[in-house]
C-alpha positions as CSV (number, residue, x, y, z in Angstrom):
1,X,-3.8,-39.9,19.5
2,X,-1.3,-37.9,17.5
3,X,0.0,-34.7,18.9
4,X,0.7,-33.2,15.5
5,X,-1.1,-29.9,15.0
6,X,-2.8,-28.8,11.8
7,X,-0.7,-26.2,9.9
8,X,-1.7,-22.6,10.4
9,X,-3.5,-21.2,7.4
10,X,-2.0,-18.1,5.9
11,X,-3.8,-16.1,3.3
12,X,-1.8,-13.7,1.2
13,X,-3.9,-11.0,-0.4
14,X,-2.6,-9.7,-3.7
15,X,-4.0,-6.3,-4.7
16,X,-3.8,-4.3,-7.9
17,X,-0.2,-3.3,-8.8
18,X,1.4,-5.8,-6.3
19,X,5.1,-6.1,-6.2
20,X,6.0,-9.7,-7.4
21,X,8.9,-9.9,-5.0
22,X,6.9,-9.1,-1.9
23,X,4.1,-11.3,-3.0
24,X,6.4,-14.3,-2.9
25,X,8.0,-13.7,0.5
26,X,5.3,-15.3,2.7
27,X,5.2,-18.5,0.7
28,X,9.0,-18.7,0.5
29,X,9.7,-18.0,4.2
30,X,6.7,-19.6,5.9
31,X,6.7,-22.4,3.4
32,X,10.2,-23.4,4.6
33,X,9.0,-23.9,8.2
34,X,8.6,-27.7,8.1
35,X,4.9,-27.7,7.3
36,X,3.9,-25.4,10.2
37,X,2.0,-23.1,7.7
38,X,-0.3,-23.6,4.7
39,X,0.2,-20.5,2.5
40,X,-2.5,-19.7,0.0
41,X,-2.7,-16.7,-2.3
42,X,-5.9,-14.9,-3.2
43,X,-7.3,-11.7,-4.8
44,X,-10.4,-9.8,-4.0
45,X,-12.4,-11.5,-6.7
46,X,-10.4,-14.6,-7.6
47,X,-9.3,-13.1,-11.0
48,X,-5.7,-12.4,-12.1
49,X,-4.2,-9.3,-10.7
50,X,-1.8,-6.8,-12.4
51,X,1.7,-6.5,-10.9
52,X,3.8,-3.4,-11.1
53,X,6.0,-5.4,-13.6
54,X,5.1,-6.3,-17.2
55,X,2.9,-9.3,-16.3
56,X,-0.2,-10.3,-14.4
57,X,-0.5,-13.1,-11.8
58,X,-3.2,-15.7,-11.7
59,X,-4.2,-17.1,-8.4
60,X,-6.2,-20.2,-7.3
61,X,-8.3,-18.5,-4.7
62,X,-10.8,-15.7,-4.2
63,X,-11.6,-13.8,-1.0
64,X,-13.4,-16.8,0.5
65,X,-10.2,-18.2,2.0
66,X,-9.9,-15.1,4.2
67,X,-12.9,-16.5,6.1
68,X,-10.7,-19.3,7.5
69,X,-7.3,-17.8,7.6
70,X,-5.4,-17.7,10.9
71,X,-3.0,-15.0,9.5
72,X,-3.7,-12.6,6.6
73,X,-0.8,-11.0,4.8
74,X,-1.5,-7.9,2.6
75,X,1.3,-7.3,0.2
76,X,2.6,-4.0,-1.1
77,X,2.3,-1.9,-4.3
78,X,3.9,1.3,-5.7
79,X,2.6,4.5,-4.1
80,X,0.7,5.5,-7.2
81,X,-1.4,2.4,-7.0
82,X,-2.5,3.1,-3.5
83,X,-6.1,4.4,-3.7
84,X,-7.1,7.5,-1.7
85,X,-10.2,5.5,-0.8
86,X,-10.5,1.7,-0.7
87,X,-12.5,0.2,-3.5
88,X,-15.6,-1.6,-2.3
89,X,-14.3,-5.0,-3.2
90,X,-11.2,-4.4,-1.1
91,X,-13.3,-3.3,1.9
92,X,-15.5,-6.3,1.5
93,X,-12.5,-8.6,1.3
94,X,-10.9,-7.2,4.5
95,X,-14.3,-7.5,6.3
96,X,-14.1,-11.3,5.8
97,X,-11.0,-11.5,8.0
98,X,-11.8,-13.2,11.3
99,X,-11.8,-11.0,14.4
100,X,-9.1,-13.2,16.0
101,X,-6.9,-13.5,12.9
102,X,-3.4,-12.0,12.8
103,X,-3.0,-9.3,10.1
104,X,0.3,-8.5,8.5
105,X,1.3,-5.7,6.1
106,X,4.4,-5.6,4.0
107,X,5.7,-2.1,3.1
108,X,3.1,0.2,1.6
109,X,0.3,-2.2,2.4
110,X,0.2,-0.4,5.7
111,X,-1.7,2.3,3.8
112,X,-4.4,-0.3,3.1
113,X,-4.7,-1.3,6.7
114,X,-4.8,2.3,7.8
115,X,-7.4,3.3,5.3
116,X,-9.5,0.5,6.6
117,X,-9.2,1.9,10.1
118,X,-7.3,-1.1,11.4
119,X,-4.3,0.9,12.6
120,X,-6.0,3.7,14.5
121,X,-4.4,4.1,17.9
122,X,-1.7,1.5,17.1
123,X,2.0,1.5,16.5
124,X,3.0,0.8,12.9
125,X,5.6,1.3,10.2
126,X,5.9,1.5,6.5
127,X,8.6,2.4,3.9
128,X,10.6,5.4,5.1
129,X,10.0,7.2,1.8
130,X,6.3,7.1,2.3
131,X,6.4,8.1,6.0
132,X,5.5,11.8,5.6
133,X,2.5,11.1,3.4
134,X,1.4,8.3,5.8
135,X,1.5,10.7,8.8
136,X,-0.5,13.3,6.9
137,X,-3.2,10.9,5.9
138,X,-3.4,8.9,9.1
139,X,-2.6,11.0,12.1
140,X,-4.3,8.5,14.4
141,X,-1.6,6.0,13.8
142,X,1.6,6.0,15.9
143,X,4.1,5.7,13.0
144,X,7.7,4.7,13.6
145,X,9.6,4.9,10.3
146,X,12.9,3.9,11.8
147,X,12.3,0.2,12.4
148,X,12.1,-2.8,10.1
149,X,8.8,-4.0,11.5
150,X,6.3,-3.4,14.3
151,X,4.6,-6.2,16.2
152,X,1.5,-4.6,17.9
153,X,-0.2,-7.8,18.9
154,X,-2.8,-8.9,16.4
155,X,-1.6,-6.5,13.7
156,X,2.0,-6.4,12.4
157,X,3.5,-4.0,9.9
158,X,6.8,-4.0,8.1
159,X,8.9,-1.5,6.2
160,X,10.2,-1.7,2.7
161,X,10.6,-4.8,0.5
162,X,13.0,-7.2,2.2
163,X,11.6,-6.3,5.6
164,X,8.8,-8.7,4.6
165,X,11.5,-11.4,5.1
166,X,12.2,-10.0,8.5
167,X,8.6,-10.0,9.6
168,X,7.9,-13.5,8.3
169,X,10.9,-14.8,10.2
170,X,9.6,-13.0,13.3
171,X,6.3,-14.8,12.9
172,X,8.1,-18.1,12.8
173,X,10.2,-17.1,15.8
174,X,7.2,-16.0,17.8
175,X,5.1,-19.0,16.9
176,X,7.7,-21.8,17.1
177,X,11.0,-20.4,18.6
178,X,14.3,-19.2,17.4
179,X,15.7,-22.6,16.5
180,X,13.1,-23.1,13.7
181,X,13.4,-19.5,12.6
182,X,17.2,-19.9,12.3
183,X,16.7,-23.1,10.3
184,X,14.3,-21.3,7.9
185,X,16.8,-18.5,7.5
186,X,19.6,-20.9,6.6
187,X,17.4,-22.7,4.1
188,X,16.5,-19.4,2.5
189,X,20.0,-18.0,2.8
190,X,19.0,-14.9,4.6
191,X,20.0,-13.4,8.0
192,X,17.9,-14.8,10.8
193,X,17.8,-11.3,12.4
194,X,18.9,-8.0,10.8
195,X,20.4,-5.4,13.1
196,X,19.2,-1.9,13.3
197,X,16.3,-0.3,11.5
198,X,15.4,1.6,8.3
199,X,17.7,4.5,9.1
200,X,20.7,2.6,7.7
201,X,18.9,2.4,4.3
202,X,17.8,6.0,4.0
203,X,19.7,7.9,1.3
204,X,22.8,9.6,2.8
205,X,25.9,11.3,1.4
206,X,28.4,8.8,0.1
207,X,31.1,8.3,2.9
208,X,34.6,9.5,2.3
209,X,36.6,6.9,0.3
210,X,38.4,4.6,2.6
211,X,36.3,5.3,5.6
212,X,36.4,2.5,8.1
213,X,33.4,0.3,8.8
214,X,32.3,-0.9,12.2
215,X,31.5,-4.4,10.9
216,X,34.6,-6.0,12.2
217,X,34.0,-4.5,15.6
218,X,30.4,-5.7,15.6
219,X,31.6,-9.3,14.8
220,X,34.2,-9.0,17.6
221,X,31.6,-7.8,20.1
222,X,29.2,-10.7,19.3
223,X,31.9,-13.1,20.4
224,X,32.2,-11.3,23.7
225,X,28.6,-10.6,24.8
226,X,29.4,-12.1,28.2
227,X,31.9,-9.3,28.9
228,X,31.0,-5.8,30.2
229,X,31.7,-4.1,26.9
230,X,31.8,-0.3,26.9
231,X,31.7,2.3,24.1
232,X,35.4,2.8,24.8
233,X,36.1,-0.9,24.3
234,X,34.3,-0.8,20.9
235,X,35.9,2.4,19.7
236,X,39.3,1.1,20.8
237,X,38.8,-2.1,18.8
238,X,37.8,0.0,15.8
239,X,40.7,2.3,16.3
240,X,38.4,5.4,16.2
241,X,37.7,8.1,18.6
242,X,34.5,7.7,20.7
243,X,32.7,10.4,18.8
244,X,33.7,9.1,15.4
245,X,32.8,5.5,16.2
246,X,29.4,6.5,17.7
247,X,28.6,8.6,14.6
248,X,29.7,6.0,12.1
249,X,28.0,3.1,14.0
250,X,24.7,5.0,14.0
251,X,25.1,5.8,10.2
252,X,25.7,2.1,9.4
253,X,23.2,0.5,11.8
254,X,20.5,3.2,12.5
255,X,20.9,2.9,16.2
256,X,23.5,3.6,19.0
257,X,26.2,1.1,19.9
258,X,24.6,0.7,23.4
259,X,21.2,0.0,22.0
260,X,22.6,-2.5,19.5
261,X,24.5,-4.4,22.3
262,X,21.3,-4.7,24.3
263,X,19.5,-6.1,21.3
264,X,22.2,-8.7,20.7
265,X,22.2,-9.7,24.4
266,X,18.5,-10.1,24.4
267,X,18.5,-12.2,21.2
268,X,21.1,-14.5,22.8
269,X,19.1,-14.6,26.1
270,X,15.9,-15.5,24.3
271,X,17.7,-18.4,22.5
272,X,19.0,-19.7,25.8
273,X,15.6,-19.4,27.5
274,X,14.1,-21.5,24.7
275,X,16.8,-24.1,24.3
276,X,18.3,-24.6,27.8
277,X,17.4,-25.1,31.4
278,X,19.9,-22.5,32.7
279,X,18.7,-20.3,35.5
280,X,17.8,-16.7,34.7
281,X,20.8,-15.4,36.7
282,X,23.2,-17.8,34.7
283,X,21.7,-16.7,31.4
284,X,22.1,-13.0,32.4
285,X,25.8,-13.7,33.1
286,X,26.2,-15.6,29.8
287,X,24.9,-12.7,27.7
288,X,26.5,-9.8,29.6
289,X,23.7,-8.4,31.8
290,X,25.0,-7.6,35.3
291,X,22.2,-9.4,37.1
292,X,19.1,-11.5,36.5
293,X,17.1,-8.4,37.5
294,X,18.7,-6.4,34.7
295,X,17.8,-9.2,32.2
296,X,14.2,-9.2,33.5
297,X,14.0,-5.4,33.1
298,X,15.3,-5.3,29.6
299,X,13.3,-8.4,28.4
300,X,10.1,-6.9,29.8
301,X,10.8,-3.6,28.1
302,X,11.4,-5.3,24.8
303,X,8.6,-7.8,24.6
304,X,6.5,-7.3,27.7
305,X,7.0,-10.6,29.5
306,X,9.3,-12.0,32.1
307,X,12.1,-14.6,31.3
308,X,10.1,-17.3,33.1
309,X,6.9,-16.5,31.2
310,X,8.9,-16.4,27.9
311,X,10.5,-19.8,28.7
312,X,7.1,-21.4,29.6
313,X,5.6,-20.3,26.3
314,X,8.3,-21.8,24.2
315,X,8.7,-25.0,26.3
316,X,5.0,-25.6,25.5
317,X,5.5,-24.8,21.9
318,X,8.3,-27.4,21.7
C-alpha cells in the first residue's frame, strides 16, 4: 500500500477588484511544493472577475470547490473595492467553507473575513495603511499592524502584497517542514523567511545621505549565532554607538536587535529539530541559547509547543 498522501486542496477566492499579483501568489508558491498542494481558483459565481488593472480574469471554478477545500485563500483588493457590507453572494460563498478548513487572507482581504465575523476575538493583521480604518470598523479584532502575518490557528492573515509570499511559505513550513519551504523559496527566488515586520516598510523620512546600514552586521551575526552576542558586540561591529545602532536597526528591521537575534536563533533551532537528532541542550548551544531550558521557554513563547513536541510533529511529517 502506497504511503503517498493526496495533495491538499487549496481554493483561492477571487473577489471583485482583485489585485492580479496577490491572486497568483498561492498558485506560484504552493504550486512549487512538489505536488503537496492542488491549487484551484474560483469566484463567487464562476464568472470572470474584474481586477484592479485594465483586464478581467476568467476562472475555471465557481464556489462549489469551497465545499471540499482544505485551505481557502481570500485575496486582496484596493480599499475602495471593499464593501461596507458583504454582498449576499460573497456571504453565501464563505458559508460553504468547511468548519475544519484553514482560512487565509492576503492584505486587505482581512476586511472580508472581519466583516463575516470570522476574526472576532482573534489576532489578525492587514496592510499598515488600512490599520486605522480596520480598527474603527472591527474593534472586536485584536489587530497587530506591525507584523508580516499572523497565524491564529485555523485562520491566518497577512499584511500587504508580498506578505502573501511570506504566509504561503509559512504554510509550507508548518505543513511539511523548513527544508521543503526553503526549497520552494529557492525555486521562486524569494527569501525563505523575511526579518522584521511591516514597520520597516512604513513611510519614513529619507535617511541622511551616506547613513550606514546594519545589513553587514546582521550577516555577520548570522554566522555567529552560537556566540553570546550582545548589543555592544553588534554596535561595535557596525562602528556605531549603542544608541545609534539600536535606532537604525529598528528603523530598518521594525524590531529591536535583541528580538531579531531571538528570531534568528529560533529559526535555526527549528531547522535542527526537524533535520537532526541532536539533543535539545546541544541544539540550544548551537544556536546561542544559554541552556536547553532557555530554548524551551523561547520556543514555547513563539509557537506554543516544546522542542520535543515540535520535533515529533515534523518527524511524522517526514
